N, C-alpha and C positions, 0 to 999 in steps of 0.2 A: 362379541364383535361389534354389535350395534352401539353399545356403550362407549367403546373405544373411539369409533368414528364420530359419535355425537359430541363427545368432549373435545375432539380435535376441531370440530366446526365452531365450538364455543370459545376457542382460543385457550383451552386448558393445556395441561401438561402433555396430553396425548394418550393417557391411559385411564381406564375406568378405575374409580376408587373401589377398593374391596367393600363388599356388602356386609361383612362381619367384622368383628373386633379382632379376629385371629390374624396372625402375620400374613402378609400378602402371599408368601409362598406356601402357606399352610393349607391343609386339606380339611374339608368338612367331614367330621368323623362319623356322622350318623349314617347308618346303613340305609339303602333304598328300600322303602316299604312297598308291599304289593298294593294294587289299587283296592279301594273299598268295595266290598261285596254289596249287592242290592239289599241284603238283609240288614245291613247296618243302619242304625238310625240316621235320619237326615242331619246334616251339619249346616251351620250357618254359611252363607256365601263367602264371607271373609276368612273362614277357618283354613281352607287349603293354602291361602297365601302366607299363613303363619307357619306352615309346615315346610321346613327347608328341604326335606327329602322329596316331597311331591313337586315342589318348584324345580328342584334340580332334575328330577326325572322328566318333567314336562319340557324343560329347556333342552335337555339332551335329545329328546324325541324330535323336537322341531329341527334341531340342527341335523340330525340324521336324515330327516325327511328331505331337507334342502339338499343335502349331499347326494341322496339317492336320485332325486330329480335331476341334479346336474349330471350324474353318471348316465341316466337314461338319455338325456338330451344330447350329451357328447359321447355317447357310447362308442362311436367309431374312432374316437381319438384316444382310446385307452391303449397304451403301448407298454409292454413289459411290466404290467401291474402299476403303472404310474399314470396319473391324469395329466394329459397335455392340452386340455381345453379350458384351463382356468382363464380368468379375465386379465391376467398379466401376460407379459411377453414370454412365452415359452416356445423354443424352437426345436422342432423334431427333425433329425436328419432325414434326407430322402431315403426311400426304401433300399436303394442300391448303394448307399454311401458306406464305404468301408475304407479303412486306412491301414497302411503298413503291408508288409509282405504276408502277414498272417491273416489279412482281411478281417480285422476287428471292426465291429460296428460302433460308431460314436454314440455317446449317451445324449439324451435330450438335455437342453440347457435353458436356464432362465437368464434373461438379459435385463439389466437394470436400465432405468431411464437416465437422461441427462448426459450422455456420453458424447454429444456432438459439438460441444462448445468449450472454450477456455482451455484450461490445462488438462481437461479430461478428453479432449479431442484426440483421435488417433493421429500420430505424427505422419506428415506427408513424406512419401517415399517415391523414388523414380529411378529410372535407369541412369539418368544424369541429374545430379542434385539441382532442384529448381530454385533454391534460395541463394545460390552463390555462382560466381563465374565458373565456367568449365576450367579444369586445371589438368596439369600433367602430374600423374601419380608417379613421381620418380621413385619414391620408396614408400609403398603403402604401409600403413600402420602395422608394425609387427606386434605379435603377442609379447607382452612384457616379460614373460618367463623365458623367452628365447634370447633376451638381451642382457642377461646377467653378465656383468663385466665388460660389456661392449656397447652401452648406450651412447647415442650420438649427443654431443654437448654443444657443438658449435659448427657453423658453416661459413665459408668464404667463397666468393665467386669471381671468376674472370670472364672474358667473353667467349672462351672455349671450354672451360672446365668449371665444375663445382666440386669443392673440397669440403670434407666433413671431418671434424675432430671427434674421436670416440674414446671410450675409456681404455682401449687397448691399442691406440695408434691413430692413424689417419687413413682415409680412403678418398678416392676421387672418381668422378664421372666425366667422361668426354661428352660434351653436349651434342655432338654429332650422332651419338649412339643412344640418346635418351628414350627413343621410341622402340628400341629393340627388346626382345624377351630377356629374361634373367639368364645370367651366366651359369653354365652347368660345368662343374668341376668333378672329374672322375665319375661321371654319370649321376651326380647328386647336386642338389641345390642347397646352399647354406640355409639352415633353419632360421626363419625370421626374414630372409631375403628371397623367399620363393617367387615373389612377383616384382622384385626390384630390378631396375634397369641395370645393364652391365656396368660393373665398377671394378676398380683395382685397389688393393689394400696393401698397407705397409707392414713392416715387421712389428712385433708387439712392443709397445712402449708403456710408460706411465700414462695415466689418463690425460687426454688433451683438453685444455680449458679454453684456449683461444687460438685463432688463426689470423694470419695477415698475408695478403697477396702482394708480392713485389714483382710487378710485371716487367720492370726494366731489366732485371737480372733473371727472370723466369724462375723465381723461387717462391715457395710457400713456407712461411715461417710459422712455427707452432710453439705455444707456451704450455708447459705441463705441470702436473700436480707435484712432481718430484723436484720442482725448481729449475728444470732444464729448459733451454730453448733449442729447438732443432730446425734445420733448414732442409727442405725437400725440393728436388728438381721437378719442375712442371712437365718437362718433356720426357716423362717416363715412357717406356715401351707401351704400345697400345694394348688394351684389353683383348684377350683372345689369342695372344701369341703363344708359341710353343712352351715358353717358360713362365706361363701365367700362374702356375702353382707357386712360384717363388715370389714372396712379397718383396717390395722394393725397400731400400734402406735410405736413411737420411744422408744428406751430403756432409753436414757438420753438426755438432751439438756441443753444448758446454753448460756448466753449472752456473746459472744466472742468479738464483736466489736460494736462500735456505728454505723458504716456504713456497707455496704454489705461485706460479706465474699467472696472475689474474688477467692481464691485458698487455698487449704489445702494439706499438705504432711506430711508423717511420716519419720523422719530422720533415719539414720543408727543406732541410739541408741534408737529408739522407741518413741521419743518425737514427739508431733504434732506441726507443724508450720502452722500459718494462717496469711493472709494478707488482707489489706483493703485500704481505701482511705487515703490520707494524708501521704503516706509513712510508714504506721503503719505495723509492723511485730511483732507477738506475738508467744511465745513458751509455750506450755502446757505440763509440764513434765509428763512422763508416770506414775510416781508413784501416782500422784493425779488422773489421769484418771482411773488407775487400782483400786484405793481405792473406787472411785465412782461407778465403775461397780460391785464391790463386796458387796455393801451395801445390807442389807436385805430389803425386800419389804416395811416394815414399816419405813425404814430409807431413802427411795428414795427421799424424799423432801429435804434432805441435799446434794444430789449429785451436783446440780448446784452450791450451795454455796461453796462446797469444791473446785470445779474446778475454779470458778471465782476468788478465792483468790490466785491462784497459778501461774498466767502467768508471763513470763519474757518479758518485753517490750524492744525490741532490739533498737528501735529508741531512747529511753531515755538513753540507755547504751552508744550510740555513740554521744550524745549531750554534748558538753562541753562549758560552759559559753554562752549558748544560740545558739551555732553554731553546726549544725548537719552535719555529714560526708556523709549522703545520701540525695537524693532528697526528696522533700516533695510531689512529684507527686504520683499518685495512683500506688500501687504495684499490677500488673495485674496477675502475675503468679509466682508460686514457683516450684522449681525442686530440688528433693533430689538426689544428686550425691552419690549413694551407693557405688561406686567403691572407692572413696577417703574420704567418710564421710564428705561431704560438702553440703551446700544448696545454690542454686542460687535464688536470688530474681530479678524479671524482672519488670522494669518500662519502660515507652514508649521509652526512649532514653538512658537508662543506665541499668547496671547490678550491683548488689552487691553480693559478694561471702562470705559466712560465714562458720565457722567451726562448724560441727554438735555437737561435744562433748564439746568444750569450749565456744561455742556461740560467739566467737570473730569475728569481721569484718576483713576479710583477704584482700579484694581488692574491689575497685569501678571502673567500666569501663564504657566508652561510647560504643555506638554500633559499633564504628570503632575499638574497642579493646584498645583504649588509656586510661591510668589511669586518673581518675578524680581527679584534684587537688583542684577545687573550691567546697566549701561546700555549702550545702543548695541551690541547683539549683532551679530556678523557674520551676513550673510544665511543662510548654510548652513555647517555645519562637518562635513559628511559627504563633502566633495569628494575627500579623499585616497583614498577607495576606488577612484576612477577610475584612479589610478596602478597599482593592483594588476593591472589588466587588460593592462598593457603586456607584450609578449612579451619575456622575458628569456632570452638565449642564454648558456649556460655559457661562461666564459672560463678557460682554463688558467692556472695560476700560472706564474711565471717558472721555477721549479725543475722543473715537470712537463714531460714530453715532449708536444709538440703532438700531438693525436689525429689519426688518419687520416681519409680522406674519409668512409668508412662511419660511423665513430664521430661525426664532425661532423654528418652527415646525421641520424643517429639523435637526437643532442642537439637539433638544430633542430626536428625533428618533435615530440619529447617536450616541449620547452619550449613550442611552440605548443599542444600538446594540453593542457598545464596551464593556459594562458591561456584556452583555450576552455572548459575545465571550470569555471574560476572565473566566467567570464561566464555559463555555463549555470546555475551555482548562483545567481547574482544574479537571472537571469531567472525562476528558479523560486521566488524568495522569499528568497534569501539576502542581501538588501540590508543595509547597515549599519543600526543601530537607528534613527537619525534619519529615514531615508527611510521606513521602514514606519510611523512614527508621524506622518507628515505628515497634517494635517487637510484633508479633502477636502470636507466638507459640514457644515452646522450648521442647526438648526431649533429653534423655540420650540413646545413642546407646550401643550395647553390647560390643563394643571394648573400651568403656570408654570415647569416644568423645561426645561432646555436640553439638547439632544442633539447630539453631534458624532460624525462617522465618519471613520476614517482609512484609509490605504492597505492596512493588514493585514486590514481587515474588522472591526476593533474598533469598537464603538459605546459611547460614554461618556455617562452622564447627569450633569448638573451642576445645582446650585441657582443661584438668581439672583445669589449673591455669589461664584460661581466655585469652590465646593467640590464635589469629585468625590463623587457619591453611589453610583454603581455602574457596572459595565461588562458588556457582553454581546458574544458573538461567535457569530453564527449562520451565518456564511459565510466562506469563505477568500479571497475576492477583495475588491478595493478598494471601499469605499463611495463612490459618486459623487454622490448627491443624496438629499434628504429631502423629504417633503411630509406635511402632516397634514390629516385630515378627521375632525371630531368627536374622539373619544378614541382614534383609531387613528393610528399613525405608519407611513407608507409609506417604504421604503428601496429605492433603486435602486443596483445593483451593476455593476461592470465586466464581470461575466460575463453580463449581460443579465437577471439575476434581479430580481424585485421581491419583497420580503418585507413582510408586514404585522405590526406589533408592537403590543402594548397598552402602557399607560402604565407598566407594571412591566418592560418590555423583553422580555416573553415572546413567543415566536413564535406568531402566529395562523394565518398562511397564507404560502405561497411558491409562485412559479411562474416559468417562463422567459417573459419578456415580449417580448424581442427576441433576435436572434442576435448582437447587438453591444452594447457598453456602454450602459447607461441613464444619460444625462447630465443630464436634468432631469425633474422631476415637478411637476405643478400640478393643483390641485383646483378644481372649479367646475361648475355646471350639472348636478349629479348624476353627474359623472365624476371620475376621477383620470386625467389625461393623462400619458403617458410619451413622452419624446423619446429616440431612440437616435442614436448617432454617425452612422449612415448617413442620417439625416434622416427616418426613418419616425416617424409619430405615431399612437399608439393610445390609445383612451379606454376605461377600465375602469369599469364601473358600480360605484357605491359600495355597492350591495347584494351585490356579489360579494366573496368566495365565499359561496354560499348557494343556496336553491331556485331562484332566478332562472336560474342557470347551466344546469341540466338542462333547463329549459323552453325556453330559447333554443336550446341545442344540438340538442334533438330537433326542434323546429320548423324550424330552419334546415337541418338535414341532410336533411329530407324534400323540400326544394326544390333539391336538388343539381343536377338536370337543367337548372335555369334559369340557373345561373351556371358550370357546368363547361364548359371548353373543351379542345381537343386539338390539338396540333401535333406535327410530327416533324422530326427533323434527323439527318443522317448525320455520323458522327465517324470520322475517319481517324487512327489512332495508329501512329506509326512508331518503332521502336527500333533502335539500332545502336551496337555497341561499335566506335568508330572507331580504337582503338589509337594515339592521338596523331597520326593522319594527317589528311589532307584528301582531299576527293572532288571529282571532276570534275562539271561541270554536267550532263553526260550521265548520270552515275551517279545524281545526285539526281533527275533527271527520270524515270529508270527506276524509282526507288524510290517517289517521292512524286508528282511532277508529272503523271505519266501516269494517275493514278487519282483525281483530285480534281474531276472534272467534276460529280459529284453530291454533293459533300461540303460541309457547312456549317462544320465545325470541324476543324482539323488540329492534332494534338498530336505533337510530336517529342521523343523522349528519347534523349540521347547519353551514352555512357560513355567514359571515358579520353580526354576531349578534351585534357586536359593531365595529365601525371603527373610523377614525379620528386620526390625528397625536398625539394629547394629550393622547388619550386612548391607542394608540399603545405604546407610550413611557412609560406610567404608567404600562401597562401590562408587558413590558419587564423588568422594574425595579422590579415588584413584582415577576417575574419568578426567578430573581437572588437570592431572599431570600426564595424561595420555596412556594410562594403564587400564587394563581390562582383564576379564577372566576370573575364574575361581577354581578351587579344587574340584568342587562338584561338577562344574561345567566341563572341566577336562575329563573327568570320569565318564560323563555321558558321551563325549566325542570319541573317546577311546572305545567305549563299549559298542557304540553304533558302528564304528569302523571295523571292529571285530566281526560284527554281524554281517557287514557288507564284504568281508574278506578283502580289506583295502590293500593289503600288501601284494596280492596277486591279481585281483580283478579291478578294483577301484583305486583311485589316487585321491587323497584328501587335498582339496584346493584351498580351503580357508574357512574361517568362522568369525563370528562377532558376538560378543556377549555384553549385555547391558543389564546389570543387576540380575534379576531372575529370568531375563529373556536370552535365549541362545539360538543362533542359526548357524548351520554348517552345511558345506557342499562337498560332494564327491563326484568325480568324473571317471568314467570307464577308461581304462588305459588305451583301448583301441581308438578312441576319438580324442585322446588327450592333445594331439597336435592341432586340433581345431577348436580347443577350448582354453580360454585364458583371460588375462587382464582382470583378475578378480579384485574388486573394490568393495569396501564395507561402509556402513553408515549406521547411525543410531539416533533416535529421537525420543527423549523421555517425555512422558505425559502426566506423570503422577506428581502430587505435591507441588503445585505451582509450575508445572511443566518442566520440572528439574530433576525429579527422582524417577528411577527406572522400574518402580513396581508396576507401572503401566507405561505403555509406549510401543515402540517398534524398533527392530533391528533388521538391517537389509544387506543383501549381497547383490552386486552387479557383475555380470560376466559376459564376455563375448563368445558366442557360439556360431561358428561358420560366418564370422564377420558381422553378426547381428547381436544386438544388445538385449540381454534378458535380465530382469530385476526380480528378486525374490525377497519378500518382506514378511517377517514374523511379528505379529501384533498381539498384544494383550490389552484390550480396551476396558473402559470403565465397567464396573460390576453393578449389580442390582437391577431388578425388574423395571423400575421407573426411570433409569438413567439412560433412556434412549438418546436424548439430545446430547448428553455428554459423550456417548459412544460415537455419534456422528461427528462431533467436534474433534474427538481424538483422531479419527481417521483423516479428517481434513487437515489437521495439524501435521500429521505424519506425512501425508502425501505432498504437502507444499514445502515442508522444511527438510525433508530427507536429502542430504547432500553426501555423495559418495567420495571416498578418498582411499588411499592405500592404507591398509591396516597392519596390525602386528601379527595376528594369528593366521598367516598365510602358509602355503606350502613352502618347502625349502627354496625352490627356484624363485617363486614370487617374492618371498621375503628378502632374498639376496638382491633381487632386482629393485625392491623398494629401498633397501639400504644404500645401494650404490647410486641410486638416483635421488637421494634425499634432498639434494639441492633444489629439486623441482617443487618442493612442498611450500614455497613462499607464495602461494596463490590465494592469499586471504581475501575474502570478500569484504568490500567496504561500501555498504549501501549509502547512498546520498539522496537527499530529497529531489524528487523529479527525475531520478535516474530511470533508465529504461528497464522494464520488467524482464527478468530472466526466467525462462521456462524451467519448471521443476525438472530435476534429474529423472524422476520417475516418468514424467510426461513424455520425455524424449526417448524412452525405451521402446523397442519393438515388441517386447512381451513383458507384462507385469503379472506376478502371481502373489496374492496375499494369502497367508495362512495364519492360523493361530486361534486363540481363545477370544473370539469377538464379543462374547458375553451377551449377545442378543437372545432374548427369551421368548417363550410362548405367552401371549396375552389373552385375556378373556376366557380362561379355561382353568379348571381346578386340577388338583393333583390326581384325584380319582378318575376324572374324565380323561386326562392325559394317559394315565396308566391303562385305562380300558382300550383306548385307540391304539396304544403301542402294542398291547397284547394281541389285538386283532390285525396289527400291521396296517392300520388305516392311516398311512402317513400323508395321504392326499389332503385330508381335512386338516391335519395338524400343520401342514405347510401354510394353510390360509391364516393360521394364528401366529405365524413366525414374524417377529418384529423386523428382522433383517429384510425379509421379502417385501414387507410393506414399505419400509424406508427406501429400498432400492426402486420399488415401483414408483414412488413419488420423486425419485431423483435426488434424494438427500444424502446418500452415501454410496460408495462404490459405483459412481456414475459411469454408465456405459459398460460396466464389467459383467462377467458371466459366471454362472455357477451351474454345474451339472445338477440335474434333478435328484433330490435326496431320496434314497430308497432304504436307508438304514435307520435304526431307532435313534432317538435323541441320545447324545453322548454325555449328558450331565443331568443330575448328579447321582453318583453311585457310592455305595459303601465299599471301602477297600476290601480286597481279598474275598469278595462275594460275587460269584459268577451268575450268569443268566439275567433275564429281565427282572427277576425278583430282587436284584441288587440295588434298585433305585432307592434314593434316600428315604428311609423310614423312621428317621429320628423325630425330634420334637418339631423342627422347622418344616420337614417334609417339602423340600424345595421342588417346585414343579419341574419335571424333566424338560430339557431344552437342547436344541442343536447349537451349542456354544462354539463348537470346534468346527471350523469351515475352511474351505479353499476356494478362492474367487480369483478370477484372472481376466485379462484382456490381451489380445494380440493386435495385429495390424488390419484385421478385417473390419471394413466399414459396413458390410452386409454379411449376413450369416452364410456360412459354407461357401466362401469365396475360394477361388483357386490361387495358389501361391505363385507369385511372379514378382518382378522387381518393383512394381507399384504396391504390392501387398506381400511383403517378403516373408512374414511369419504367419502361418495359418495353423492354429492348434485346435485340437478337439480332445475331449475327455473320454478315455476308454475304461476308466475304473474310478469309482468314488465310493469308498467303503469305510466302515468303522470296524475296528477289531474288538468285538464284544467279549472275546474270551480273555482279554488282558485285564487284570484286576488290581494292578499295583497302585492305581491312583483313583481319585474320585471322578476323573474324566476318562473317557475311552479314547485311545489314539485313532486318528483318522488318516487315511492315505488316499491320494489322488494321482492317477497316472495320466499323463498327457502324451499325445502323439503330435509332434510339431514338424511341419514341413517348412523348410527354410530355403528361400531363393537368395542367391548371392551372386557377386560379380567375379569373373576371372579377370583380375585387374591387369594382368600382363597382356591378355588378348585385347582388352579394351584400349590399353595404351597403344598397342600396335595399330588398331583401327583408327585411333585419333591421329597418329602419325600419317596414315594414308590420307585422311581428310585434309590435314594441314598442307600436305604437299600437292594435292590434286585439285582442291576446290578453288575456282578462279576468283571468287569474291574474297576468300581469305588471302590468297596470294596478292591481290590488289591492295588489301588493307596493310599487309606487311611491307609492300613496296612504298606506300605512303609514309610509313614510319622511317624510311631511309632519307626523307627530305631534310635538307640542311639549309637554313637561311643564307643568302648571299652576303658575304662580309668582305671588307678590305682592311688591310693592315698598313699603317702609314709608312713604314720603313722596313727594309730588309737587313739593315746593319746598324749597330750602335757601337761607338768607340768611347771608352771611359778611361779616365786616369784617376788618380787618388781623389776620393770623395766626390767624383763627378756624378751628375744625375742626368739621365736621358728620359725621353718621353716616347711612349709607344701608343698610338691612337688606333683603336679598333672600332670600325663603323659597321653597323647593321643596316644593310641596304634594303632589307625586306620591308614591305609596307604593312604586313599582317602578322608576321611571326616574330616571337622573341628569340634571341640568340643567347646561348650559354657558352661562355668562354672559360677555358682552363689553360694556364701557362705552366708548362713543365720544362725541365732541362734535359735534352737528349744526351748530355755529356759535355765534357770539356777536353781540350787538347792543348798541348804546349806549342807555341809558335817559335820556330827556330830563328836563329840570328839572320838568316837570309830571307825571312818573311814567310817561309812555307810552314804549313801546319804538319804535325805528325800525322801518321796515316789513320789513326783511329780515335774516335770520340768515346771516352769511357764514362758511362752513366753511373751516377750514385744510386743509392737505394731509392726505389720508387720514383725515379726521375727527379731526385732532389737537386737543389741549386748548389753551386759551389759557394764556399764560405765568404768569398769576396763580393758576392752579388746579392742584392735585395730587389725583389719584384713585388710591387704593391699597387692594386690588389692582384693576387695571382689567379683569381677566378671571380665570376659574377655573371649577372644577367644584363643584357643590352636590349632595351625596348625597340620596337620597330622604328626605323629611320632616326636612330639616335646613335651616339658614340660614347666611348669611355676612354679615358686616358690612364695609361698604366705607367707608373713611376719605376724606372730602372736605375738603380743606384749602386755605385761602388762603395763598399765599406771595408776599411782597413781591418784586417783580422787580428791585430795585436793592440795592446795598450800603448800609450804614449811613451812609457818608460822603455819599451823594447825597440824604439826607433833610434837610428843614428843617421842624421842628415835626411830624414824622411823616408829612409829605406829600412824595412824590417830585416833584422839580422838573421833570423832563423827561417825566413820565408824564401821560397824559390822566386827569384826576381825576374825570371823569364816571363815574357808576355804570354797571356793565356787567352783562349777563345772558347766561348760556350755557345751551344746551339739551343735557343729557346724554341719550343714547339707551342704555337698558339692553336689550340684545338677548339673548333667551333661545332656546336650541335644545336638542334632545335630543342624545344621544351620537352618533346617526347621522342627524340630521334634515337635510332639504334645504330646510326653511323655518324661519323664526324668528318669535318674538313680540317686539315692541318696546314698552317702557315709556319715557315721556318724563318727565324731571325737570328743573325749572328751577332754576338756581343763580345767585343774584344777589350781586354784590359791591358793597357800599355803602361809600363813603368817609366819608359823614356818619353821625352817630350816630342820626339819625332813623329812624323805623320805615319799612321798605320793604314795600310791599304787592305781592303777587304774585298773579296771576290763579289761579283754581282749576285743578286738575289737568286737562290736556287728555285727550281720549279716548285709550285705548291703541290702538296701531297694530300690526296683524298683517300682516306683509309676507312675500312671497317673497324669495329672495335677490337678485333683480334689482330690488327696491324696489317692485314692484307690489303693490297690496293683495290680500289673500286674500279669497276669497268667503265663507269660513266663519270669519271673524274672531271671536275670543273676547274676552271682557272678564274681567279678574281683579280 
C-alpha cells in the first residue's frame, strides 16, 4: 500500500511495480518458513532481506498489526462483521432505520467523492419546476406503451378550444374546463389519460397528420395519412353530456390525395390548399367546399363527389413538355402569406412561392435563397452518404501474401471500427450539408416576415418575395416547429427546448418544456400550447416569463401536501460475466429466481455473452445499420425470463445488446401500469471507442413518473489499467444517449414503430453551442452494474487467499482499486456502494465449487471484486426523507455473490434496492392551479393588463370601387407607448339588389377570406406608437381580357356586391382586440352607390364575444 501511494506522489502510473520477475498476477511459490531457532548459527544482517519468505511473513505481520490496532481503536464501529470506521466515507444507517413493510435494515454504504459538481451533481427537483415557467399540464406525459395506435401528432388552437390530431382520429378540449379533473367513463379513466383534462374524442379514422382551424365557419379541418381531408364541427356537444360515450363524427370528408396529406392551409381568398408526396399541391376552391357544406342531410352522399371533381393540380399547371418547374420531392409544409396573398410550399431543400389569387408560380428558391434554374430536381441528392457506412474489409492484392488469421481479425475489427466512427460522426451532426439544411418548420410573423428553421438549428428570416434577410442560431438541435403570439416568435426544438424570440431574432427567453422533442406549438386562449413526441401537452401562459411565474410558483409550492404522493418499489440488479458460456436453470434460480418474491423490477446485466474477433466485427457492422442482438443473447434473455416466471409474474420490458454486453429489464405485472417509457443506449469503449468488447449498455425507464437509468459496463482489463477504466466510465457517463430501441416489449415496440416519425431528432453540435447535460445526469436514480475490472493492489495471491479464507474482507477493501479511485473522486463521483461482505468474485476455475476454486493455473490471478453494483439517487445527504425535493430515496437491503454458481470464471452478483418514490398527483395539482389563477388578486390584475388594446382610428367606414379602382384605408395608432398589430379580414360579402338594398346575410369564405374581386395590401402588420399605415384596397377583374365583352365579364354575376372588412387591432401581447368595420362596395354601373353610415365599432374578445368595457374610437 505504501508503494502504491509513493509512486502516485511521484507522478507514476499509480501502481507499485512488482518486485519479482513473475507476472503481476502471479503468486510467490515459496512456502512460509518458521522463524529461526536460537540454536541456529548467526546469519549476516543482510541475509533475511534476501529470503522472500521471511520478508513476506514480516510484511504480513505488520499489516495484520495495523489492522488489529484499527479494530481496537474503532471497536465500537464494528457492525455486522464489517468495519465502518475506515478513513473513507462510510455511512451506517441509524439503529432504528428500517425500510419496507417487512422492516428490513439497510446496509452500510461507501460514498465516493466528487458528486457535488458538474454532471455528477444530483439534479434539482421541486414541487414546481424551478427552471421553467409554471405551466398548465393539460395532458401529462403518458407512458408510451399506453399510446399504441393513438399518439398525438398535431395540435391547433382557437380562443375557446384546443384540438389534437392523433393516430386514430381527433380530440378537443374546451379551454373553460382545462383545470378540471380527468373524465371518468363507466367508472374508469382511459389508460394514458388518467390525469388529462376533460376532452372529447372523434370516431376512429386514419392517422391525423395536420389540423387547420377555420373560425369563420366554425370548422376544424384535418389531413390524414390515408389521403383524406375531413371537416369537424367546433360546436360539438360539451364534454360530460349524457351521450358522451358516443364519439362525434366528421361533417364531410373526401379523398384528396393518393398519399398522406402533409399540410393544409386556407389562402387569403378562402381556398384550401393541400400537399402530399411527389411534389403534389392541390387547390380546393371555396365555392365547391361551400356547396358541399350547404347540402341537405339527404344529399350528403354527394358532398365528396362534388369536391373531388373540383381541385386544381398545380404541379400539372407548371409542367411543360414533361418538364416540371418544381421538385418532385415531398411537399412537407404549406404557409399562407396573408399579408401579400401568397402561399409558400416547403420541400426539403427548396421553396416555391405561389399567388393565392391567380394560382401562378412566382418563384422557386433553394434554401440559400438562390433562384432555382434547374427543373425537376431529384428528391434528395445526399443519399450517397449512406454508402459510406458500409463496412469495408481490406482485401490483399494478388502480389501480396495473404495475411494470417490474427491479422485478418484485426483488419476486420478495425474496418468495423471505422464504420462505427463514421456513423457516430453522422449521429453527432456530421451529416452531409444537404441533410442539415433541410427545412423543418415555417411561420409568418406579424410584421410580414417569414421565418424558417432547419435541422441544424439555424433560423432564417425572409421577406415576402423570398429574399434572405438574416439568420440566427441560438440552439444546436433541430428546429421542429414555430408559433407566434403578438410580436413574439416561439420556437420548439428537438431537444425539448422552447425559445422565445423577438422580431429581430434576438433571444428573449428559453427553457426546457419537455424531455422529448417539441413537435407542435399553438397559441390561443391566453396560452401557448406545446406538444411533445410522447403525447404530453402543456400550456404556457402568454404572460410568462414574468412576475406571474414567481406568484404561481410560490402559491402552488405551498400546497404541496395536497398533491404529493408516495410509493415504493424494490429493484433487483444482477450482474454476471458469463465468459461466453451458458448457465443451468438451477444456477439462474439460485442467482435471481430465489430472491424475487418482494421485487417489482428486475435488471440483469451480462458481460462476454459473445466474444471473438469475427463476432465483434459483425456486431459493429450490424450497429451501423441499426441492428443488434445475437442468438446467444436471446438465449440468455429467454432463460432468465423462465427463471423469473415472466409469463405469469413478470413482464419483459426490453433489452439492449452491444457485442458481448447485454442488459434486460422485467417489471412485475402488479406495477406494470406505473412502469414504462423504456429507452435504450449503448456506448462502445474498445478498439478506438468503436467496438463493443468493452463499453456500456443502458436502459432508461419511468417508474411512478420518475426516471431510473440502469447501465451495464465492462471496463478495461488488467491490474495496471486503472486510468483506462476511469476514462471508460467517464466516456460512458458523458456520451450515453437514450432512444427507442428494437428489443422492447410488444406494446413498446408498437409504440416505437407507430411514432417512428419522431426519430428525426439528430444532434448537431456546433462550436460554442450550449452544453447539454448528460442523459444519465438528468435521471432521478442511476445504477451501474457489471465487470468493472478494478483489482486488488499491493497484495499477493497467497495473501489474498489467506484473508479470503479468514473472511477478513475489511483489510481487502483497503486494497481495492475502485474504493481508492472513488475516494479521490476520479470515478463514480458521488455514487454509493453497499459495504462488501462477500468474497472476491474473480477469478475462478469453471465448474469448481468453494473458495478453493480460485485460479490456480500458471498465472494465478489475484482474486478481486471485479463485479459490482454502484448507484446514486436524489439524496444530497445520507438517509434523507423522500419528498418532492428529494423524490427518489434508495437503500441497499441485499448485496451478495452467489458463490455456488460455477458456470463461469466470475461469480454472479445481486443487489436489491428498496426505493421510496415521491411523485405528483397532476390532476390535483392542476385543480389547485386553477383555484390560484381565479382567486389571486395579483394574477387577476396581470391578466387584466393583457386585455389592454392601443387606441386606434380608421380613416373611413366605406369604400366604393369600380373596375380596377383603388382606394386607401389609413389606420392610425394614437398610443404614445404601445405598438398596435392590425389584421384585416373579410366578414363576408352580400349581393346588392337593384333597389340598393343588401341581401339579409353576409356569407364569409374560408377563414374570413377575401372575395376574388378584392385585393387588400398589406392585410396585416405593426404600427409603431403615434404612426399610421396606409392600406391599399383594390378592385381586380376576376377574368382575363379575352373573356370580356364591352368591359363586362360574360360568366360573372354583374350585380353589385358589398364586402365587410374587419380591421382587428390588438397590442403586442393583447389577449383581446378591437374591431373596426369598413364596407367595400363594388359597382358595375357608373351610378352613384350609396352606403349606409359607419356601423358602431365592435370590441371583442378573441372568441368573438363582446367586451363589457368596449371603447369607441
